[in-house]
Biopython code that builds the backbone (N, CA, C, O; Angstrom):
import numpy as np
from Bio.PDB.StructureBuilder import StructureBuilder

atoms = [
    (1, "MET", "N", (87.770, 86.257, 93.262)),
    (1, "MET", "CA", (87.899, 86.280, 94.707)),
    (1, "MET", "C", (89.361, 86.437, 95.130)),
    (1, "MET", "O", (89.664, 87.212, 96.037)),
    (2, "ALA", "N", (90.269, 85.703, 94.475)),
    (2, "ALA", "CA", (91.677, 85.765, 94.860)),
    (2, "ALA", "C", (92.249, 87.152, 94.618)),
    (2, "ALA", "O", (93.045, 87.641, 95.420)),
    (3, "ILE", "N", (91.856, 87.791, 93.526)),
    (3, "ILE", "CA", (92.358, 89.134, 93.238)),
    (3, "ILE", "C", (91.839, 90.114, 94.281)),
    (3, "ILE", "O", (92.576, 91.001, 94.713)),
    (4, "THR", "N", (90.609, 89.972, 94.683)),
    (4, "THR", "CA", (90.035, 90.863, 95.688)),
    (4, "THR", "C", (90.750, 90.714, 97.025)),
    (4, "THR", "O", (91.064, 91.717, 97.665)),
    (5, "SER", "N", (91.011, 89.496, 97.456)),
    (5, "SER", "CA", (91.687, 89.314, 98.743)),
    (5, "SER", "C", (93.147, 89.758, 98.660)),
    (5, "SER", "O", (93.691, 90.282, 99.632)),
    (6, "THR", "N", (93.782, 89.551, 97.508)),
    (6, "THR", "CA", (95.158, 90.034, 97.330)),
    (6, "THR", "C", (95.181, 91.553, 97.376)),
    (6, "THR", "O", (96.068, 92.147, 97.990)),
    (7, "GLY", "N", (94.217, 92.174, 96.734)),
    (7, "GLY", "CA", (94.137, 93.638, 96.747)),
    (7, "GLY", "C", (93.949, 94.184, 98.149)),
    (7, "GLY", "O", (94.588, 95.165, 98.528)),
    (8, "ALA", "N", (93.082, 93.559, 98.915)),
    (8, "ALA", "CA", (92.847, 93.999, 100.287)),
    (8, "ALA", "C", (94.090, 93.810, 101.141)),
    (8, "ALA", "O", (94.436, 94.676, 101.945)),
    (9, "GLU", "N", (94.755, 92.687, 100.969)),
    (9, "GLU", "CA", (95.976, 92.422, 101.735)),
    (9, "GLU", "C", (97.076, 93.413, 101.353)),
    (9, "GLU", "O", (97.832, 93.870, 102.210)),
    (10, "TYR", "N", (97.160, 93.740, 100.072)),
    (10, "TYR", "CA", (98.195, 94.660, 99.625)),
    (10, "TYR", "C", (97.920, 96.080, 100.099)),
    (10, "TYR", "O", (98.851, 96.820, 100.415)),
    (11, "ARG", "N", (96.659, 96.461, 100.152)),
    (11, "ARG", "CA", (96.319, 97.793, 100.691)),
    (11, "ARG", "C", (96.711, 97.877, 102.167)),
    (11, "ARG", "O", (97.203, 98.907, 102.627)),
    (12, "SER", "N", (96.492, 96.802, 102.894)),
    (12, "SER", "CA", (96.923, 96.754, 104.298)),
    (12, "SER", "C", (98.437, 96.841, 104.399)),
    (12, "SER", "O", (98.970, 97.481, 105.305)),
    (13, "LEU", "N", (99.118, 96.204, 103.481)),
    (13, "LEU", "CA", (100.574, 96.250, 103.433)),
    (13, "LEU", "C", (101.055, 97.682, 103.186)),
    (13, "LEU", "O", (102.016, 98.131, 103.810)),
    (14, "ALA", "N", (100.392, 98.394, 102.285)),
    (14, "ALA", "CA", (100.751, 99.789, 102.014)),
    (14, "ALA", "C", (100.488, 100.664, 103.242)),
    (14, "ALA", "O", (101.266, 101.571, 103.535)),
    (15, "HIS", "N", (99.402, 100.396, 103.954)),
    (15, "HIS", "CA", (99.072, 101.178, 105.148)),
    (15, "HIS", "C", (100.123, 100.972, 106.240)),
    (15, "HIS", "O", (100.586, 101.938, 106.847)),
    (16, "VAL", "N", (100.495, 99.732, 106.487)),
    (16, "VAL", "CA", (101.494, 99.461, 107.530)),
    (16, "VAL", "C", (102.862, 99.996, 107.112)),
    (16, "VAL", "O", (103.656, 100.390, 107.966)),
    (17, "THR", "N", (103.148, 100.014, 105.815)),
    (17, "THR", "CA", (104.398, 100.600, 105.327)),
    (17, "THR", "C", (104.450, 102.082, 105.664)),
    (17, "THR", "O", (105.479, 102.583, 106.116)),
    (18, "ALA", "N", (103.352, 102.780, 105.446)),
    (18, "ALA", "CA", (103.295, 104.204, 105.778)),
    (18, "ALA", "C", (103.496, 104.429, 107.278)),
    (18, "ALA", "O", (104.184, 105.368, 107.678)),
    (19, "GLU", "N", (102.903, 103.580, 108.098)),
    (19, "GLU", "CA", (103.061, 103.696, 109.547)),
    (19, "GLU", "C", (104.515, 103.452, 109.963)),
    (19, "GLU", "O", (105.056, 104.158, 110.814)),
    (20, "ILE", "N", (105.132, 102.450, 109.354)),
    (20, "ILE", "CA", (106.531, 102.153, 109.665)),
    (20, "ILE", "C", (107.426, 103.323, 109.289)),
    (20, "ILE", "O", (108.329, 103.677, 110.046)),
    (21, "LEU", "N", (107.189, 103.919, 108.142)),
    (21, "LEU", "CA", (108.000, 105.067, 107.717)),
    (21, "LEU", "C", (107.858, 106.232, 108.691)),
    (21, "LEU", "O", (108.824, 106.947, 108.958)),
    (22, "TRP", "N", (106.667, 106.417, 109.214)),
    (22, "TRP", "CA", (106.445, 107.483, 110.192)),
    (22, "TRP", "C", (107.274, 107.217, 111.456)),
    (22, "TRP", "O", (107.924, 108.120, 111.984)),
    (23, "VAL", "N", (107.242, 105.973, 111.929)),
    (23, "VAL", "CA", (108.009, 105.617, 113.128)),
    (23, "VAL", "C", (109.510, 105.742, 112.859)),
    (23, "VAL", "O", (110.254, 106.223, 113.714)),
    (24, "GLN", "N", (109.956, 105.312, 111.680)),
    (24, "GLN", "CA", (111.371, 105.445, 111.331)),
    (24, "GLN", "C", (111.803, 106.909, 111.326)),
    (24, "GLN", "O", (112.885, 107.238, 111.813)),
    (25, "THR", "N", (110.974, 107.779, 110.786)),
    (25, "THR", "CA", (111.282, 109.207, 110.768)),
    (25, "THR", "C", (111.390, 109.756, 112.185)),
    (25, "THR", "O", (112.306, 110.519, 112.493)),
    (26, "LEU", "N", (110.463, 109.371, 113.036)),
    (26, "LEU", "CA", (110.481, 109.805, 114.428)),
    (26, "LEU", "C", (111.748, 109.317, 115.134)),
    (26, "LEU", "O", (112.416, 110.092, 115.820)),
    (27, "LEU", "N", (112.076, 108.039, 114.967)),
    (27, "LEU", "CA", (113.270, 107.493, 115.600)),
    (27, "LEU", "C", (114.542, 108.168, 115.097)),
    (27, "LEU", "O", (115.468, 108.406, 115.873)),
    (28, "THR", "N", (114.588, 108.475, 113.811)),
    (28, "THR", "CA", (115.750, 109.165, 113.247)),
    (28, "THR", "C", (115.895, 110.555, 113.857)),
    (28, "THR", "O", (116.999, 110.965, 114.215)),
    (29, "LYS", "N", (114.787, 111.279, 113.977)),
    (29, "LYS", "CA", (114.839, 112.627, 114.563)),
    (29, "LYS", "C", (115.245, 112.600, 116.031)),
    (29, "LYS", "O", (115.850, 113.549, 116.530)),
    (30, "LEU", "N", (114.917, 111.518, 116.719)),
    (30, "LEU", "CA", (115.274, 111.365, 118.130)),
    (30, "LEU", "C", (116.643, 110.709, 118.303)),
    (30, "LEU", "O", (117.082, 110.456, 119.425)),
    (31, "SER", "N", (117.308, 110.436, 117.189)),
    (31, "SER", "CA", (118.628, 109.784, 117.180)),
    (31, "SER", "C", (118.607, 108.412, 117.858)),
    (31, "SER", "O", (119.553, 108.030, 118.546)),
    (32, "VAL", "N", (117.526, 107.693, 117.652)),
    (32, "VAL", "CA", (117.385, 106.344, 118.199)),
    (32, "VAL", "C", (117.692, 105.344, 117.080)),
    (32, "VAL", "O", (117.032, 105.357, 116.041)),
    (33, "PRO", "N", (118.679, 104.489, 117.285)),
    (33, "PRO", "CA", (119.000, 103.516, 116.233)),
    (33, "PRO", "C", (117.898, 102.457, 116.100)),
    (33, "PRO", "O", (117.215, 102.125, 117.068)),
    (34, "PHE", "N", (117.748, 101.946, 114.898)),
    (34, "PHE", "CA", (116.766, 100.886, 114.659)),
    (34, "PHE", "C", (117.273, 100.005, 113.523)),
    (34, "PHE", "O", (118.107, 100.422, 112.719)),
    (35, "VAL", "N", (116.758, 98.788, 113.471)),
    (35, "VAL", "CA", (117.098, 97.864, 112.392)),
    (35, "VAL", "C", (115.995, 97.909, 111.335)),
    (35, "VAL", "O", (114.896, 98.404, 111.586)),
    (36, "THR", "N", (116.301, 97.396, 110.177)),
    (36, "THR", "CA", (115.310, 97.368, 109.096)),
    (36, "THR", "C", (114.125, 96.511, 109.521)),
    (36, "THR", "O", (114.299, 95.339, 109.856)),
    (37, "PRO", "N", (112.928, 97.078, 109.511)),
    (37, "PRO", "CA", (111.749, 96.315, 109.952)),
    (37, "PRO", "C", (111.360, 95.234, 108.949)),
    (37, "PRO", "O", (111.603, 95.358, 107.749)),
    (38, "ILE", "N", (110.757, 94.184, 109.465)),
    (38, "ILE", "CA", (110.245, 93.091, 108.645)),
    (38, "ILE", "C", (108.733, 93.079, 108.787)),
    (38, "ILE", "O", (108.201, 93.056, 109.896)),
    (39, "ILE", "N", (108.049, 93.095, 107.652)),
    (39, "ILE", "CA", (106.591, 92.968, 107.642)),
    (39, "ILE", "C", (106.284, 91.535, 107.239)),
    (39, "ILE", "O", (106.723, 91.074, 106.185)),
    (40, "TYR", "N", (105.540, 90.838, 108.068)),
    (40, "TYR", "CA", (105.136, 89.471, 107.764)),
    (40, "TYR", "C", (103.736, 89.498, 107.178)),
    (40, "TYR", "O", (102.838, 90.135, 107.730)),
    (41, "CYS", "N", (103.550, 88.813, 106.069)),
    (41, "CYS", "CA", (102.264, 88.795, 105.377)),
    (41, "CYS", "C", (101.898, 87.350, 105.075)),
    (41, "CYS", "O", (102.737, 86.586, 104.598)),
    (42, "ASP", "N", (100.659, 86.968, 105.345)),
    (42, "ASP", "CA", (100.257, 85.581, 105.126)),
    (42, "ASP", "C", (99.693, 85.342, 103.726)),
    (42, "ASP", "O", (99.258, 84.233, 103.417)),
    (43, "LYS", "N", (99.696, 86.354, 102.894)),
    (43, "LYS", "CA", (99.193, 86.215, 101.520)),
    (43, "LYS", "C", (100.384, 86.198, 100.568)),
    (43, "LYS", "O", (100.984, 87.236, 100.290)),
    (44, "GLN", "N", (100.719, 85.008, 100.073)),
    (44, "GLN", "CA", (101.899, 84.841, 99.224)),
    (44, "GLN", "C", (101.851, 85.752, 97.999)),
    (44, "GLN", "O", (102.880, 86.303, 97.609)),
    (45, "SER", "N", (100.694, 85.919, 97.394)),
    (45, "SER", "CA", (100.604, 86.754, 96.196)),
    (45, "SER", "C", (100.916, 88.217, 96.510)),
    (45, "SER", "O", (101.497, 88.905, 95.671)),
    (46, "ALA", "N", (100.550, 88.705, 97.682)),
    (46, "ALA", "CA", (100.867, 90.086, 98.063)),
    (46, "ALA", "C", (102.365, 90.247, 98.295)),
    (46, "ALA", "O", (102.935, 91.282, 97.949)),
    (47, "VAL", "N", (103.006, 89.243, 98.871)),
    (47, "VAL", "CA", (104.457, 89.287, 99.082)),
    (47, "VAL", "C", (105.168, 89.302, 97.734)),
    (47, "VAL", "O", (106.115, 90.065, 97.541)),
    (48, "LEU", "N", (104.725, 88.475, 96.811)),
    (48, "LEU", "CA", (105.331, 88.436, 95.481)),
    (48, "LEU", "C", (105.162, 89.767, 94.755)),
    (48, "LEU", "O", (106.082, 90.221, 94.076)),
    (49, "LEU", "N", (104.006, 90.388, 94.889)),
    (49, "LEU", "CA", (103.792, 91.704, 94.269)),
    (49, "LEU", "C", (104.736, 92.755, 94.841)),
    (49, "LEU", "O", (105.189, 93.642, 94.118)),
    (50, "ALA", "N", (105.031, 92.661, 96.121)),
    (50, "ALA", "CA", (105.921, 93.634, 96.753)),
    (50, "ALA", "C", (107.346, 93.525, 96.214)),
    (50, "ALA", "O", (108.091, 94.504, 96.228)),
    (51, "HIS", "N", (107.724, 92.346, 95.742)),
    (51, "HIS", "CA", (109.085, 92.131, 95.266)),
    (51, "HIS", "C", (109.204, 92.135, 93.747)),
    (51, "HIS", "O", (110.318, 92.210, 93.227)),
    (52, "ASN", "N", (108.102, 92.056, 93.027)),
    (52, "ASN", "CA", (108.124, 91.933, 91.576)),
    (52, "ASN", "C", (107.990, 93.310, 90.920)),
    (52, "ASN", "O", (106.986, 93.989, 91.132)),
    (53, "PRO", "N", (108.981, 93.736, 90.128)),
    (53, "PRO", "CA", (108.924, 95.061, 89.507)),
    (53, "PRO", "C", (107.964, 95.166, 88.325)),
    (53, "PRO", "O", (107.756, 96.261, 87.803)),
    (54, "ILE", "N", (107.379, 94.055, 87.893)),
    (54, "ILE", "CA", (106.462, 94.073, 86.748)),
    (54, "ILE", "C", (105.043, 94.282, 87.249)),
    (54, "ILE", "O", (104.562, 93.552, 88.115)),
    (55, "LEU", "N", (104.376, 95.297, 86.687)),
    (55, "LEU", "CA", (102.991, 95.583, 87.080)),
    (55, "LEU", "C", (102.057, 94.665, 86.310)),
    (55, "LEU", "O", (102.061, 94.670, 85.079)),
    (56, "HIS", "N", (101.271, 93.893, 87.004)),
    (56, "HIS", "CA", (100.325, 92.996, 86.371)),
    (56, "HIS", "C", (99.060, 93.758, 86.005)),
    (56, "HIS", "O", (98.585, 94.589, 86.779)),
    (57, "ALA", "N", (98.521, 93.477, 84.839)),
    (57, "ALA", "CA", (97.347, 94.198, 84.328)),
    (57, "ALA", "C", (96.156, 94.097, 85.286)),
    (57, "ALA", "O", (95.364, 95.033, 85.397)),
    (58, "ARG", "N", (96.033, 92.971, 85.969)),
    (58, "ARG", "CA", (94.903, 92.792, 86.876)),
    (58, "ARG", "C", (95.029, 93.628, 88.149)),
    (58, "ARG", "O", (94.063, 93.745, 88.903)),
    (59, "MET", "N", (96.197, 94.210, 88.399)),
    (59, "MET", "CA", (96.428, 94.969, 89.624)),
    (59, "MET", "C", (96.546, 96.477, 89.361)),
    (59, "MET", "O", (96.990, 97.220, 90.237)),
    (60, "LYS", "N", (96.157, 96.930, 88.179)),
    (60, "LYS", "CA", (96.299, 98.349, 87.847)),
    (60, "LYS", "C", (95.518, 99.250, 88.798)),
    (60, "LYS", "O", (95.918, 100.392, 89.020)),
    (61, "HIS", "N", (94.417, 98.767, 89.363)),
    (61, "HIS", "CA", (93.638, 99.574, 90.288)),
    (61, "HIS", "C", (94.394, 99.833, 91.601)),
    (61, "HIS", "O", (93.994, 100.683, 92.396)),
    (62, "MET", "N", (95.488, 99.093, 91.818)),
    (62, "MET", "CA", (96.288, 99.259, 93.035)),
    (62, "MET", "C", (97.637, 99.894, 92.722)),
    (62, "MET", "O", (98.561, 99.786, 93.528)),
    (63, "GLU", "N", (97.774, 100.542, 91.595)),
    (63, "GLU", "CA", (99.065, 100.999, 91.094)),
    (63, "GLU", "C", (99.855, 101.843, 92.092)),
    (63, "GLU", "O", (101.049, 101.602, 92.269)),
    (64, "ILE", "N", (99.241, 102.812, 92.743)),
    (64, "ILE", "CA", (99.959, 103.679, 93.681)),
    (64, "ILE", "C", (100.476, 102.876, 94.870)),
    (64, "ILE", "O", (101.623, 103.044, 95.283)),
    (65, "ASP", "N", (99.634, 102.006, 95.420)),
    (65, "ASP", "CA", (100.062, 101.159, 96.532)),
    (65, "ASP", "C", (101.216, 100.259, 96.118)),
    (65, "ASP", "O", (102.168, 100.072, 96.877)),
    (66, "LEU", "N", (101.130, 99.697, 94.902)),
    (66, "LEU", "CA", (102.189, 98.807, 94.424)),
    (66, "LEU", "C", (103.526, 99.524, 94.348)),
    (66, "LEU", "O", (104.534, 99.015, 94.839)),
    (67, "PHE", "N", (103.543, 100.697, 93.738)),
    (67, "PHE", "CA", (104.791, 101.425, 93.592)),
    (67, "PHE", "C", (105.330, 101.896, 94.941)),
    (67, "PHE", "O", (106.542, 101.888, 95.158)),
    (68, "PHE", "N", (104.450, 102.302, 95.838)),
    (68, "PHE", "CA", (104.864, 102.789, 97.152)),
    (68, "PHE", "C", (105.602, 101.699, 97.934)),
    (68, "PHE", "O", (106.708, 101.927, 98.425)),
    (69, "VAL", "N", (105.004, 100.544, 98.047)),
    (69, "VAL", "CA", (105.617, 99.455, 98.827)),
    (69, "VAL", "C", (106.877, 98.948, 98.131)),
    (69, "VAL", "O", (107.898, 98.730, 98.783)),
    (70, "ARG", "N", (106.813, 98.759, 96.817)),
    (70, "ARG", "CA", (107.990, 98.278, 96.079)),
    (70, "ARG", "C", (109.171, 99.218, 96.227)),
    (70, "ARG", "O", (110.308, 98.782, 96.403)),
    (71, "GLU", "N", (108.895, 100.508, 96.155)),
    (71, "GLU", "CA", (109.966, 101.506, 96.298)),
    (71, "GLU", "C", (110.679, 101.352, 97.639)),
    (71, "GLU", "O", (111.907, 101.409, 97.704)),
    (72, "LYS", "N", (109.916, 101.160, 98.695)),
    (72, "LYS", "CA", (110.505, 101.026, 100.027)),
    (72, "LYS", "C", (111.251, 99.700, 100.181)),
    (72, "LYS", "O", (112.271, 99.644, 100.869)),
    (73, "VAL", "N", (110.759, 98.641, 99.553)),
    (73, "VAL", "CA", (111.447, 97.346, 99.597)),
    (73, "VAL", "C", (112.767, 97.451, 98.834)),
    (73, "VAL", "O", (113.803, 96.996, 99.318)),
    (74, "LEU", "N", (112.728, 98.050, 97.642)),
    (74, "LEU", "CA", (113.951, 98.194, 96.843)),
    (74, "LEU", "C", (114.973, 99.099, 97.528)),
    (74, "LEU", "O", (116.178, 98.884, 97.391)),
    (75, "ALA", "N", (114.504, 100.110, 98.265)),
    (75, "ALA", "CA", (115.396, 101.016, 98.989)),
    (75, "ALA", "C", (115.891, 100.382, 100.291)),
    (75, "ALA", "O", (116.672, 100.987, 101.025)),
    (76, "LYS", "N", (115.433, 99.165, 100.568)),
    (76, "LYS", "CA", (115.816, 98.427, 101.782)),
    (76, "LYS", "C", (115.423, 99.168, 103.064)),
    (76, "LYS", "O", (116.104, 99.071, 104.085)),
    (77, "GLN", "N", (114.307, 99.912, 102.990)),
    (77, "GLN", "CA", (113.770, 100.556, 104.179)),
    (77, "GLN", "C", (112.904, 99.595, 104.978)),
    (77, "GLN", "O", (112.606, 99.847, 106.145)),
    (78, "LEU", "N", (112.501, 98.500, 104.357)),
    (78, "LEU", "CA", (111.742, 97.456, 105.032)),
    (78, "LEU", "C", (111.848, 96.181, 104.221)),
    (78, "LEU", "O", (112.246, 96.197, 103.056)),
    (79, "THR", "N", (111.487, 95.083, 104.851)),
    (79, "THR", "CA", (111.481, 93.780, 104.206)),
    (79, "THR", "C", (110.085, 93.193, 104.344)),
    (79, "THR", "O", (109.457, 93.304, 105.397)),
    (80, "VAL", "N", (109.603, 92.569, 103.280)),
    (80, "VAL", "CA", (108.305, 91.898, 103.317)),
    (80, "VAL", "C", (108.565, 90.408, 103.158)),
    (80, "VAL", "O", (109.185, 89.978, 102.185)),
    (81, "GLN", "N", (108.091, 89.630, 104.109)),
    (81, "GLN", "CA", (108.301, 88.185, 104.089)),
    (81, "GLN", "C", (106.980, 87.462, 104.281)),
    (81, "GLN", "O", (106.067, 87.951, 104.947)),
    (82, "HIS", "N", (106.906, 86.285, 103.678)),
    (82, "HIS", "CA", (105.705, 85.457, 103.822)),
    (82, "HIS", "C", (105.777, 84.682, 105.122)),
    (82, "HIS", "O", (106.841, 84.223, 105.536)),
    (83, "ILE", "N", (104.627, 84.546, 105.755)),
    (83, "ILE", "CA", (104.488, 83.702, 106.936)),
    (83, "ILE", "C", (103.185, 82.932, 106.790)),
    (83, "ILE", "O", (102.179, 83.483, 106.344)),
    (84, "ARG", "N", (103.203, 81.691, 107.155)),
    (84, "ARG", "CA", (101.977, 80.885, 107.015)),
    (84, "ARG", "C", (100.879, 81.467, 107.878)),
    (84, "ARG", "O", (101.132, 81.985, 108.966)),
    (85, "GLY", "N", (99.677, 81.379, 107.389)),
    (85, "GLY", "CA", (98.524, 81.947, 108.083)),
    (85, "GLY", "C", (98.235, 81.315, 109.436)),
    (85, "GLY", "O", (97.626, 81.954, 110.294)),
    (86, "ASP", "N", (98.648, 80.102, 109.640)),
    (86, "ASP", "CA", (98.375, 79.439, 110.912)),
    (86, "ASP", "C", (99.425, 79.733, 111.975)),
    (86, "ASP", "O", (99.340, 79.217, 113.089)),
    (87, "ASN", "N", (100.413, 80.556, 111.641)),
    (87, "ASN", "CA", (101.435, 80.912, 112.639)),
    (87, "ASN", "C", (101.013, 82.121, 113.423)),
    (87, "ASN", "O", (101.742, 82.569, 114.307)),
]
sb = StructureBuilder()
sb.init_structure("model")
sb.init_model(0)
sb.init_chain("A")
sb.init_seg("    ")
for serial, (resi, resn, name, xyz) in enumerate(atoms, 1):
    if name == "N":
        sb.init_residue(resn, " ", resi, " ")
    sb.init_atom(name, np.array(xyz, "f"), 0.0, 1.0, " ", f" {name:<3s}", serial, name[0])
structure = sb.get_structure()
């Protein structure tokens, strides 16, 4: 169950990352300054996956999403931070 919910949360994280990159591209083309966006995620395991360069065997089915989000975090195009679910 935990792996399934982490996978779903991470897929959502990859989707919002793609949306953020689209907005960043638009703002850059319009010469509008922006700060590095922060994505808040209430699933601690998904946040850890975004920052951990080691691919876990149990997450191989999410490999493309993992590399996509990690690449953007390492390039400092966005930040992923944990936030408690009740906030």
